[in-house]
C-alpha positions as a Markdown table, in Angstrom:
| # | Residue | x | y | z |
|---|---|---|---|---|
| 1 | Met | -36.5 | 16.7 | -55.3 |
| 2 | Ser | -35.0 | 19.9 | -56.6 |
| 3 | Ile | -31.4 | 20.4 | -57.3 |
| 4 | Arg | -31.0 | 22.7 | -53.9 |
| 5 | Ser | -32.5 | 20.0 | -52.1 |
| 6 | Ala | -30.6 | 17.2 | -53.5 |
| 7 | Ala | -27.4 | 19.1 | -52.8 |
| 8 | Leu | -28.5 | 19.8 | -49.1 |
| 9 | Ala | -29.6 | 16.4 | -48.3 |
| 10 | Thr | -26.0 | 15.3 | -49.4 |
| 11 | Thr | -24.4 | 17.6 | -47.5 |
| 12 | Val | -26.2 | 16.7 | -44.5 |
| 13 | Met | -25.5 | 13.3 | -45.1 |
| 14 | Leu | -21.7 | 13.6 | -45.5 |
| 15 | Val | -21.8 | 15.5 | -42.3 |
| 16 | Thr | -23.4 | 13.3 | -40.4 |
| 17 | Ser | -21.3 | 10.4 | -41.4 |
| 18 | Thr | -18.3 | 12.3 | -41.1 |
| 19 | Ala | -19.3 | 13.4 | -37.5 |
| 20 | Trp | -20.1 | 9.7 | -36.5 |
| 21 | Ser | -17.6 | 7.8 | -38.4 |
| 22 | Pro | -15.4 | 5.2 | -36.1 |
| 23 | Ala | -12.3 | 7.7 | -36.5 |
| 24 | Ser | -13.8 | 10.4 | -35.5 |
| 25 | Leu | -15.5 | 8.5 | -32.3 |
| 26 | Ala | -11.8 | 7.3 | -31.8 |
| 27 | Gln | -10.4 | 10.7 | -31.8 |
| 28 | Ala | -12.6 | 11.7 | -29.2 |
| 29 | Tyr | -11.9 | 9.2 | -26.8 |
| 30 | Pro | -12.2 | 8.4 | -24.2 |
| 31 | Thr | -16.1 | 9.8 | -23.6 |
| 32 | Lys | -16.7 | 7.5 | -20.3 |
| 33 | Pro | -15.0 | 5.6 | -17.8 |
| 34 | Ile | -12.0 | 3.4 | -18.5 |
| 35 | Arg | -12.1 | -0.3 | -16.7 |
| 36 | Val | -9.1 | -1.6 | -15.8 |
| 37 | Ile | -8.6 | -5.3 | -15.1 |
| 38 | Val | -6.2 | -6.4 | -12.6 |
| 39 | Gly | -5.4 | -10.1 | -12.0 |
| 40 | Tyr | -5.2 | -10.6 | -8.2 |
| 41 | Thr | -6.8 | -9.2 | -5.1 |
| 42 | Pro | -6.6 | -5.8 | -3.7 |
| 43 | Gly | -3.8 | -5.1 | -1.3 |
| 44 | Gly | -0.8 | -6.7 | -3.8 |
| 45 | Ser | 1.9 | -5.5 | -5.6 |
| 46 | Ala | -0.5 | -5.1 | -9.0 |
| 47 | Asp | -3.1 | -3.3 | -6.7 |
| 48 | Ala | 0.0 | -1.0 | -5.3 |
| 49 | Gly | 0.9 | 0.0 | -8.7 |
| 50 | Val | -2.1 | 0.2 | -10.9 |
| 51 | Arg | -3.5 | 2.8 | -8.4 |
| 52 | Pro | -0.9 | 5.8 | -8.7 |
| 53 | Leu | -0.9 | 4.9 | -12.3 |
| 54 | Ala | -4.4 | 5.5 | -12.7 |
| 55 | Lys | -4.5 | 8.3 | -11.1 |
| 56 | Val | -2.3 | 10.2 | -13.2 |
| 57 | Leu | -3.9 | 8.9 | -16.4 |
| 58 | Glu | -7.2 | 10.0 | -15.4 |
| 59 | Ser | -5.8 | 13.3 | -15.4 |
| 60 | Leu | -4.3 | 12.8 | -19.1 |
| 61 | Leu | -7.3 | 11.3 | -20.4 |
| 62 | Gly | -10.1 | 13.2 | -18.5 |
| 63 | Gln | -12.2 | 10.2 | -17.7 |
| 64 | Pro | -11.9 | 8.0 | -14.2 |
| 65 | Leu | -10.3 | 4.7 | -14.3 |
| 66 | Val | -12.1 | 2.1 | -12.6 |
| 67 | Ile | -10.2 | -1.0 | -11.0 |
| 68 | Asp | -11.9 | -4.2 | -11.6 |
| 69 | Tyr | -10.3 | -7.2 | -10.1 |
| 70 | Arg | -10.3 | -10.7 | -11.3 |
| 71 | Pro | -8.0 | -12.7 | -10.0 |
| 72 | Gly | -7.5 | -16.4 | -10.6 |
| 73 | Ala | -4.6 | -18.8 | -12.4 |
| 74 | Ala | -2.0 | -16.3 | -11.4 |
| 75 | Gly | -3.3 | -13.5 | -13.5 |
| 76 | Gly | -4.3 | -16.2 | -16.5 |
| 77 | Val | -7.9 | -15.3 | -15.9 |
| 78 | Ala | -8.0 | -11.9 | -16.3 |
| 79 | Leu | -5.8 | -12.4 | -19.3 |
| 80 | Asp | -8.2 | -14.8 | -21.2 |
| 81 | Tyr | -11.1 | -12.4 | -20.5 |
| 82 | Thr | -9.1 | -9.2 | -21.7 |
| 83 | Ala | -8.3 | -11.3 | -24.8 |
| 84 | Lys | -12.3 | -11.5 | -25.6 |
| 85 | Val | -13.5 | -8.0 | -24.7 |
| 86 | Ser | -14.6 | -5.9 | -27.0 |
| 87 | Pro | -11.5 | -3.8 | -28.7 |
| 88 | Asp | -13.1 | -0.3 | -28.0 |
| 89 | Gly | -10.7 | 0.9 | -25.7 |
| 90 | Tyr | -12.6 | 0.8 | -22.4 |
| 91 | Thr | -11.4 | -2.4 | -21.1 |
| 92 | Leu | -7.6 | -2.7 | -20.4 |
| 93 | Tyr | -5.6 | -4.8 | -18.2 |
| 94 | Tyr | -2.6 | -3.9 | -15.7 |
| 95 | Ala | -1.0 | -7.2 | -16.7 |
| 96 | Asp | 1.8 | -8.7 | -15.2 |
| 97 | Ser | 4.6 | -10.5 | -17.3 |
| 98 | Gly | 3.9 | -14.3 | -15.7 |
| 99 | Pro | 1.0 | -15.0 | -18.0 |
| 100 | Leu | 2.5 | -13.8 | -21.0 |
| 101 | Thr | 5.8 | -15.1 | -21.0 |
| 102 | Val | 5.7 | -18.1 | -18.2 |
| 103 | Ala | 2.7 | -19.7 | -18.4 |
| 104 | Pro | 2.1 | -20.7 | -22.2 |
| 105 | His | 5.1 | -22.8 | -21.3 |
| 106 | Leu | 3.6 | -24.6 | -18.1 |
| 107 | Ala | 0.2 | -25.5 | -19.6 |
| 108 | Lys | -2.2 | -24.8 | -22.4 |
| 109 | Val | -3.7 | -21.3 | -22.8 |
| 110 | Asn | -6.3 | -19.8 | -24.8 |
| 111 | Tyr | -4.5 | -16.8 | -25.9 |
| 112 | Asp | -1.4 | -15.5 | -27.8 |
| 113 | Ala | 0.9 | -13.8 | -25.9 |
| 114 | Ile | 1.3 | -11.1 | -28.8 |
| 115 | Thr | -1.4 | -11.8 | -31.4 |
| 116 | Ser | -4.3 | -11.5 | -28.9 |
| 117 | Phe | -3.6 | -8.4 | -27.4 |
| 118 | Thr | -2.6 | -4.8 | -28.1 |
| 119 | His | 0.5 | -4.1 | -26.3 |
| 120 | Leu | 0.3 | -0.4 | -25.1 |
| 121 | Gly | 3.6 | -0.5 | -23.0 |
| 122 | His | 5.8 | -1.5 | -20.2 |
| 123 | Ile | 5.3 | 0.2 | -16.8 |
| 124 | Cys | 7.7 | -1.4 | -13.9 |
| 125 | Gly | 9.6 | -4.0 | -13.3 |
| 126 | Ser | 11.3 | -5.8 | -10.3 |
| 127 | Gly | 13.8 | -8.5 | -9.8 |
| 128 | Ser | 13.7 | -11.2 | -7.1 |
| 129 | Met | 15.9 | -10.8 | -3.9 |
| 130 | Leu | 17.9 | -13.5 | -2.5 |
| 131 | Val | 17.5 | -13.2 | 1.1 |
| 132 | Val | 18.8 | -15.4 | 4.1 |
| 133 | His | 18.2 | -16.0 | 7.6 |
| 134 | Pro | 21.2 | -14.0 | 9.6 |
| 135 | Ser | 22.8 | -17.4 | 11.1 |
| 136 | Val | 23.5 | -18.9 | 7.8 |
| 137 | Pro | 27.6 | -18.7 | 7.4 |
| 138 | Phe | 27.8 | -16.8 | 3.8 |
| 139 | Thr | 27.3 | -13.1 | 3.2 |
| 140 | Ser | 28.1 | -13.1 | -0.5 |
| 141 | Val | 26.6 | -15.1 | -3.8 |
| 142 | Ala | 30.1 | -16.9 | -3.8 |
| 143 | Asp | 30.3 | -18.4 | -0.4 |
| 144 | Met | 26.6 | -19.4 | -1.0 |
| 145 | Val | 27.6 | -21.3 | -4.3 |
| 146 | Ala | 30.7 | -22.8 | -2.7 |
| 147 | Ala | 28.6 | -23.9 | 0.4 |
| 148 | Ser | 25.8 | -25.8 | -1.7 |
| 149 | Lys | 28.6 | -27.4 | -3.5 |
| 150 | Arg | 30.4 | -28.5 | -0.4 |
| 151 | Glu | 27.5 | -29.7 | 1.4 |
| 152 | Pro | 24.8 | -30.6 | -1.2 |
| 153 | Ala | 22.1 | -32.0 | 0.8 |
| 154 | Lys | 22.2 | -29.3 | 3.0 |
| 155 | Trp | 20.9 | -25.9 | 1.5 |
| 156 | Ser | 17.4 | -25.1 | -0.2 |
| 157 | Tyr | 15.6 | -22.3 | -0.7 |
| 158 | Gly | 12.3 | -21.2 | -0.4 |
| 159 | Thr | 9.6 | -19.1 | -2.7 |
| 160 | Ser | 6.0 | -18.4 | -3.1 |
| 161 | Gly | 5.4 | -21.2 | -5.1 |
| 162 | Ile | 5.8 | -23.5 | -8.2 |
| 163 | Gly | 6.0 | -21.9 | -11.5 |
| 164 | Gly | 6.4 | -18.6 | -9.7 |
| 165 | Pro | 8.5 | -15.8 | -10.8 |
| 166 | His | 10.8 | -16.4 | -7.6 |
| 167 | His | 10.9 | -20.2 | -8.6 |
| 168 | Leu | 11.9 | -19.4 | -12.1 |
| 169 | Ser | 14.7 | -17.0 | -10.7 |
| 170 | Gly | 15.8 | -19.8 | -8.2 |
| 171 | Glu | 16.3 | -22.2 | -11.3 |
| 172 | Tyr | 17.8 | -19.8 | -13.5 |
| 173 | Phe | 20.4 | -19.4 | -10.8 |
| 174 | Lys | 21.0 | -22.9 | -10.5 |
| 175 | Asn | 21.7 | -23.5 | -14.1 |
| 176 | Val | 24.1 | -20.7 | -14.7 |
| 177 | Thr | 25.9 | -21.2 | -11.4 |
| 178 | Gly | 26.1 | -24.9 | -10.6 |
| 179 | Ala | 24.5 | -24.3 | -6.9 |
| 180 | Asn | 23.3 | -27.6 | -5.7 |
| 181 | Leu | 20.0 | -26.2 | -3.8 |
| 182 | Leu | 16.3 | -27.6 | -3.3 |
| 183 | His | 13.6 | -26.0 | -3.9 |
| 184 | Val | 11.0 | -25.6 | -0.9 |
| 185 | Pro | 7.7 | -24.3 | -2.3 |
| 186 | Tyr | 5.2 | -22.3 | 0.0 |
| 187 | Lys | 1.5 | -21.3 | -0.5 |
| 188 | Gly | 2.6 | -17.7 | -0.9 |
| 189 | Gly | 5.2 | -15.3 | -0.1 |
| 190 | Gly | 3.8 | -14.4 | 3.2 |
| 191 | Pro | 4.5 | -18.1 | 4.8 |
| 192 | Ala | 7.7 | -18.4 | 3.1 |
| 193 | Met | 8.9 | -15.0 | 4.7 |
| 194 | Thr | 7.8 | -16.3 | 8.1 |
| 195 | Asp | 9.9 | -19.6 | 7.9 |
| 196 | Leu | 12.8 | -17.7 | 6.7 |
| 197 | Met | 12.4 | -15.4 | 9.9 |
| 198 | Gly | 12.0 | -18.1 | 11.9 |
| 199 | Gly | 15.1 | -20.2 | 10.6 |
| 200 | Gln | 13.3 | -22.9 | 8.9 |
| 201 | Val | 14.6 | -22.5 | 5.6 |
| 202 | Pro | 17.7 | -21.1 | 5.3 |
| 203 | Met | 17.2 | -18.5 | 2.5 |
| 204 | Leu | 14.6 | -17.1 | 0.0 |
| 205 | Phe | 14.2 | -15.9 | -3.8 |
| 206 | Ser | 11.5 | -13.5 | -2.4 |
| 207 | Ser | 9.9 | -10.0 | -4.2 |
| 208 | Leu | 11.2 | -7.3 | -2.8 |
| 209 | Gly | 8.0 | -5.5 | -0.6 |
| 210 | Pro | 8.3 | -8.4 | 2.2 |
| 211 | Val | 11.8 | -7.8 | 2.4 |
| 212 | Val | 11.8 | -4.1 | 3.4 |
| 213 | Gly | 10.7 | -4.6 | 7.2 |
| 214 | Ala | 12.5 | -7.9 | 7.8 |
| 215 | Ala | 15.9 | -6.5 | 6.4 |
| 216 | Lys | 15.3 | -3.1 | 8.6 |
| 217 | Ser | 14.9 | -5.1 | 11.8 |
| 218 | Gly | 17.9 | -7.3 | 11.1 |
| 219 | Arg | 15.8 | -10.2 | 10.8 |
| 220 | Val | 17.1 | -11.2 | 7.4 |
| 221 | Arg | 20.1 | -10.5 | 5.3 |
| 222 | Pro | 19.5 | -9.6 | 1.7 |
| 223 | Ile | 22.5 | -10.8 | -0.3 |
| 224 | Ala | 21.5 | -9.9 | -4.2 |
| 225 | Val | 19.0 | -8.9 | -6.8 |
| 226 | Thr | 18.2 | -10.7 | -9.7 |
| 227 | Ser | 17.7 | -7.7 | -11.7 |
| 228 | Leu | 20.3 | -5.9 | -14.0 |
| 229 | Lys | 19.9 | -2.8 | -12.2 |
| 230 | Arg | 20.0 | -2.3 | -8.4 |
| 231 | Ser | 16.4 | -1.6 | -6.8 |
| 232 | Ser | 15.6 | 1.8 | -5.8 |
| 233 | Ala | 14.1 | 0.2 | -2.4 |
| 234 | Phe | 17.6 | -1.7 | -2.1 |
| 235 | Pro | 20.1 | 0.8 | -3.3 |
| 236 | Asp | 23.1 | -0.9 | -1.6 |
| 237 | Val | 22.0 | -4.4 | -2.4 |
| 238 | Pro | 24.0 | -5.4 | -5.2 |
| 239 | Thr | 22.9 | -7.0 | -8.7 |
| 240 | Met | 23.7 | -10.5 | -9.6 |
| 241 | Asp | 25.6 | -9.2 | -12.5 |
| 242 | Glu | 27.8 | -7.2 | -10.4 |
| 243 | Val | 28.7 | -9.9 | -8.0 |
| 244 | Gly | 30.1 | -11.5 | -11.1 |
| 245 | Ile | 26.9 | -13.4 | -13.0 |
| 246 | Lys | 27.4 | -11.3 | -15.7 |
| 247 | Gly | 24.5 | -10.6 | -17.6 |
| 248 | Phe | 21.9 | -12.5 | -14.8 |
| 249 | Asp | 18.6 | -10.5 | -15.2 |
| 250 | Ser | 15.6 | -12.0 | -14.0 |
| 251 | Thr | 12.6 | -9.7 | -13.9 |
| 252 | Ala | 8.9 | -9.6 | -13.3 |
| 253 | Trp | 6.9 | -7.1 | -14.8 |
| 254 | Tyr | 3.8 | -4.9 | -15.6 |
| 255 | Gly | 2.6 | -3.6 | -18.6 |
| 256 | Leu | -0.8 | -2.3 | -19.9 |
| 257 | Ile | -2.7 | -4.4 | -22.5 |
| 258 | Gly | -5.9 | -4.2 | -24.6 |
| 259 | Pro | -7.5 | -6.7 | -26.6 |
| 260 | Ala | -6.4 | -7.1 | -30.2 |
| 261 | Gly | -7.8 | -5.0 | -32.7 |
| 262 | Leu | -7.5 | -1.7 | -30.5 |
| 263 | Pro | -8.1 | 1.5 | -33.2 |
| 264 | Pro | -5.0 | 3.0 | -34.0 |
| 265 | Glu | -6.4 | 6.3 | -32.9 |
| 266 | Val | -7.1 | 4.9 | -29.6 |
| 267 | Val | -3.7 | 3.3 | -29.3 |
| 268 | Ala | -2.3 | 6.8 | -29.7 |
| 269 | Arg | -4.1 | 8.5 | -27.5 |
| 270 | Leu | -3.3 | 5.8 | -24.7 |
| 271 | Thr | 0.3 | 5.4 | -25.7 |
| 272 | Gln | 0.8 | 9.3 | -25.9 |
| 273 | Ala | -0.9 | 9.5 | -22.0 |
| 274 | Leu | 1.6 | 6.5 | -20.9 |
| 275 | Gln | 4.8 | 8.5 | -22.4 |
| 276 | Lys | 3.6 | 11.7 | -20.4 |
| 277 | Ala | 2.9 | 9.3 | -17.0 |
| 278 | Gly | 6.2 | 8.0 | -17.3 |
| 279 | Ala | 8.0 | 11.5 | -17.3 |
| 280 | Asp | 6.1 | 12.1 | -13.9 |
| 281 | Lys | 8.6 | 11.8 | -11.4 |
| 282 | Ala | 6.2 | 11.5 | -8.6 |
| 283 | Leu | 4.5 | 8.6 | -10.1 |
| 284 | Gln | 7.9 | 6.9 | -10.4 |
| 285 | Asn | 8.7 | 7.5 | -7.0 |
| 286 | Gln | 5.5 | 6.0 | -5.9 |
| 287 | Leu | 6.1 | 2.9 | -8.5 |
| 288 | Asn | 9.6 | 2.7 | -7.0 |
| 289 | Ala | 8.2 | 2.7 | -3.4 |
| 290 | Thr | 6.1 | -0.4 | -4.2 |
| 291 | Gly | 9.7 | -2.4 | -5.0 |
| 292 | Cys | 8.4 | -2.0 | -8.8 |
| 293 | Asp | 10.8 | 0.1 | -10.7 |
| 294 | Ala | 9.5 | 2.5 | -13.0 |
| 295 | Glu | 10.3 | 1.9 | -16.7 |
| 296 | Phe | 8.2 | 3.0 | -19.2 |
| 297 | Leu | 9.0 | 1.1 | -22.9 |
| 298 | Ser | 6.8 | 1.8 | -26.1 |
| 299 | Pro | 4.9 | -1.0 | -27.5 |
| 300 | Ala | 7.7 | -2.5 | -29.9 |
| 301 | Gln | 10.1 | -2.6 | -26.9 |
| 302 | Thr | 7.7 | -4.4 | -24.7 |
| 303 | Ile | 6.5 | -6.9 | -27.5 |
| 304 | Glu | 10.3 | -7.3 | -28.0 |
| 305 | Lys | 10.8 | -8.0 | -24.2 |
| 306 | Ile | 7.9 | -10.4 | -24.1 |
| 307 | Lys | 9.9 | -12.5 | -26.9 |
| 308 | Val | 13.3 | -12.3 | -25.1 |
| 309 | Asp | 11.6 | -13.4 | -21.5 |
| 310 | Ser | 9.5 | -16.2 | -22.8 |
| 311 | Ala | 12.6 | -17.7 | -24.9 |
| 312 | Lys | 14.8 | -17.5 | -21.7 |
| 313 | Trp | 12.1 | -18.8 | -19.5 |
| 314 | Ser | 10.7 | -21.9 | -21.9 |
| 315 | Lys | 14.4 | -23.2 | -21.3 |
| 316 | Val | 14.8 | -22.9 | -17.8 |
| 317 | Ile | 11.2 | -24.2 | -17.5 |
| 318 | Lys | 12.4 | -27.2 | -19.8 |
| 319 | Asp | 15.6 | -27.8 | -18.5 |
| 320 | Ala | 14.7 | -27.7 | -14.6 |
| 321 | Ser | 11.2 | -30.0 | -15.5 |
| 322 | Ile | 9.0 | -27.2 | -13.8 |
| 323 | Lys | 5.4 | -28.8 | -14.0 |
| 324 | Ala | 2.2 | -26.4 | -13.1 |
| 325 | Glu | 0.7 | -27.2 | -9.7 |
């Protein structure tokens, strides 16, 4: 081979290797539709949040986002699946905080909440709502706590089930206030709200969505929310912190994650898109309307939130002797 031919061959090899290097492929990301896992069935709060987010991200990333529902184990099935998929950036998970911060303290899981995933950012969060039947004699948190201590056998609270975010909110509330309340678990938030409106249970720690219509019709009375900030859906309802339980914060939240090992260039592309999405006022309003207040946090902030929440719920679960169903 001549010197000229050898030089040409070398140049072709260098150009070809550069064109098809992992870095260059990552820079072109995404080149095909992105699958977004949801750990619940269609029609729930996860579905309500992921759809407007996906629409905005599609315009920013230039590719469709396809929703893939994989329900089971309160989001745990989808999280376990996400931990095992190829880290190419084409499978992401719109994850709720429960499997990351609560489930590992209730039972053995096959993933590590931090190291098994690439955390791309916190999207929105929602506290529980302490809501009562209109016939109950108290209208404030202080009155309710006092009543539960005077008549400990009389008062109970319902939730959507054992080990869920509302159950944890209730037990956390009992821990810090000394309220004497019996937990009544239901097979979902719908039956719990039905019994509250019917007077079969005096109060609930509930997700915010089901409270909206019931409160407007006067069938239930909101008392306080468990997030540090007031809910956009209930701007007139105080927080637990505002009524005197300083620092009380019990929120469930959603974030976007991928499997561990996503290429740095892919992570940069996705986090930049999330930052832009977070500044979209229309998207913020859409998320807020679902009862999940928009709050876009960086990967580092999200990881720190997981650590703080995990430590808090570990203590609550241990102190209340909560066991998985």
